[in-house]
N, CA, C and O atoms as a DFTB+ gen file, in Angstrom:
172 C
 N C O
     1  1      99.560     116.749      50.624
     2  2     100.110     115.498      50.130
     3  2     100.239     114.522      51.302
     4  3     100.960     114.799      52.261
     5  1      99.555     113.400      51.232
     6  2      99.567     112.410      52.311
     7  2     100.834     111.564      52.236
     8  3     101.340     111.266      51.155
     9  1     101.328     111.188      53.402
    10  2     102.530     110.347      53.463
    11  2     102.155     108.908      53.145
    12  3     101.203     108.369      53.710
    13  1     102.882     108.306      52.265
    14  2     102.670     106.914      51.894
    15  2     103.480     106.026      52.822
    16  3     104.671     106.267      53.019
    17  1     102.852     104.995      53.400
    18  2     103.551     104.155      54.380
    19  2     104.707     103.376      53.746
    20  3     105.634     102.984      54.454
    21  1     104.674     103.144      52.431
    22  2     105.771     102.433      51.788
    23  2     107.009     103.313      51.645
    24  3     108.109     102.798      51.443
    25  1     106.846     104.638      51.749
    26  2     107.972     105.562      51.635
    27  2     108.395     106.117      52.997
    28  3     109.145     107.091      53.067
    29  1     107.920     105.503      54.067
    30  2     108.241     105.961      55.412
    31  2     109.722     105.753      55.694
    32  3     110.274     104.692      55.401
    33  1     110.361     106.768      56.261
    34  2     111.781     106.677      56.552
    35  2     112.022     105.902      57.840
    36  3     111.199     105.930      58.755
    37  1     113.150     105.215      57.904
    38  2     113.543     104.508      59.114
    39  2     114.058     105.515      60.133
    40  3     114.543     106.583      59.757
    41  1     113.959     105.187      61.417
    42  2     114.494     106.096      62.429
    43  2     116.014     106.150      62.339
    44  3     116.632     105.225      61.813
    45  1     116.624     107.220      62.844
    46  2     118.076     107.360      62.716
    47  2     118.872     106.346      63.536
    48  3     120.044     106.112      63.242
    49  1     118.261     105.736      64.563
    50  2     118.961     104.709      65.347
    51  2     118.127     103.446      65.417
    52  3     116.905     103.504      65.276
    53  1     118.751     102.331      65.627
    54  2     118.147     101.009      65.846
    55  2     117.480     100.380      64.625
    56  3     117.008      99.247      64.717
    57  1     117.425     101.057      63.510
    58  2     116.986     100.422      62.267
    59  2     115.502     100.322      62.002
    60  3     115.103     100.335      60.838
    61  1     114.649     100.221      63.033
    62  2     113.214     100.159      62.780
    63  2     112.458     100.834      63.915
    64  3     112.963     100.969      65.030
    65  1     111.249     101.251      63.608
    66  2     110.442     101.940      64.622
    67  2     110.093     101.006      65.769
    68  3     110.025     101.443      66.917
    69  1     109.869      99.717      65.480
    70  2     109.557      98.772      66.557
    71  2     110.699      98.682      67.560
    72  3     110.460      98.622      68.766
    73  1     111.932      98.670      67.076
    74  2     113.088      98.623      67.979
    75  2     113.182      99.901      68.806
    76  3     113.507      99.853      69.993
    77  1     112.901     101.025      68.191
    78  2     112.947     102.298      68.910
    79  2     111.866     102.351      69.982
    80  3     112.125     102.800      71.098
    81  1     110.650     101.895      69.654
    82  2     109.573     101.856      70.644
    83  2     109.923     100.909      71.788
    84  3     109.634     101.215      72.945
    85  1     110.537      99.770      71.489
    86  2     110.941      98.826      72.532
    87  2     111.973      99.460      73.459
    88  3     111.924      99.253      74.672
    89  1     112.903     100.229      72.902
    90  2     113.900     100.919      73.720
    91  2     113.229     101.931      74.646
    92  3     113.571     102.011      75.826
    93  1     112.288     102.695      74.128
    94  2     111.600     103.701      74.939
    95  2     110.798     103.022      76.054
    96  3     110.856     103.454      77.206
    97  1     110.061     101.980      75.727
    98  2     109.272     101.283      76.745
    99  2     110.168     100.595      77.768
   100  3     109.853     100.574      78.958
   101  1     111.279     100.034      77.312
   102  2     112.221      99.404      78.241
   103  2     112.841     100.411      79.195
   104  3     112.976     100.136      80.387
   105  1     113.217     101.573      78.681
   106  2     113.795     102.592      79.558
   107  2     112.749     103.124      80.528
   108  3     113.085     103.458      81.664
   109  1     111.491     103.210      80.111
   110  2     110.423     103.610      81.020
   111  2     110.256     102.578      82.139
   112  3     110.108     102.946      83.305
   113  1     110.280     101.300      81.791
   114  2     110.142     100.238      82.790
   115  2     111.299     100.266      83.785
   116  3     111.086     100.090      84.984
   117  1     112.516     100.484      83.302
   118  2     113.677     100.567      84.187
   119  2     113.549     101.771      85.114
   120  3     113.845     101.663      86.303
   121  1     113.119     102.901      84.597
   122  2     112.950     104.099      85.415
   123  2     111.905     103.873      86.501
   124  3     112.119     104.245      87.654
   125  1     110.781     103.270      86.141
   126  2     109.729     102.997      87.119
   127  2     110.251     102.042      88.188
   128  3     109.998     102.251      89.374
   129  1     110.972     101.003      87.790
   130  2     111.508     100.046      88.762
   131  2     112.512     100.709      89.704
   132  3     112.504     100.440      90.905
   133  1     113.374     101.573      89.170
   134  2     114.344     102.268      90.018
   135  2     113.652     103.217      90.997
   136  3     114.026     103.277      92.168
   137  1     112.663     103.944      90.532
   138  2     111.945     104.849      91.424
   139  2     111.167     104.081      92.489
   140  3     111.069     104.534      93.629
   141  1     110.620     102.939      92.133
   142  2     109.926     102.092      93.111
   143  2     110.910     101.593      94.168
   144  3     110.612     101.619      95.363
   145  1     112.088     101.136      93.722
   146  2     113.090     100.643      94.662
   147  2     113.571     101.769      95.585
   148  3     113.743     101.554      96.785
   149  1     113.785     102.946      95.040
   150  2     114.209     104.078      95.867
   151  2     113.140     104.465      96.881
   152  3     113.459     104.817      98.017
   153  1     111.886     104.402      96.481
   154  2     110.809     104.749      97.412
   155  2     110.719     103.719      98.542
   156  3     110.399     104.081      99.674
   157  1     110.993     102.446      98.255
   158  2     110.983     101.413      99.295
   159  2     112.171     101.577     100.240
   160  3     112.029     101.393     101.449
   161  1     113.327     101.917      99.706
   162  2     114.523     102.066     100.531
   163  2     114.389     103.246     101.485
   164  3     114.767     103.143     102.651
   165  1     113.859     104.356     101.006
   166  2     113.829     105.580     101.798
   167  2     112.481     105.848     102.463
   168  3     112.250     106.955     102.948
   169  1     111.587     104.858     102.496
   170  2     110.305     105.067     103.168
   171  2     110.339     104.621     104.610
   172  3     109.335     104.731     105.315
């Protein structure tokens, strides 16, 4: 039985998948920036 996109469930947080993806990408960007800053400080 194929999943119908009109019956797709919303994610448990943030209300929509686009918001959840934005949160994941934003946290990835923050992590990369912090690791870059740490590498510059301690190099």
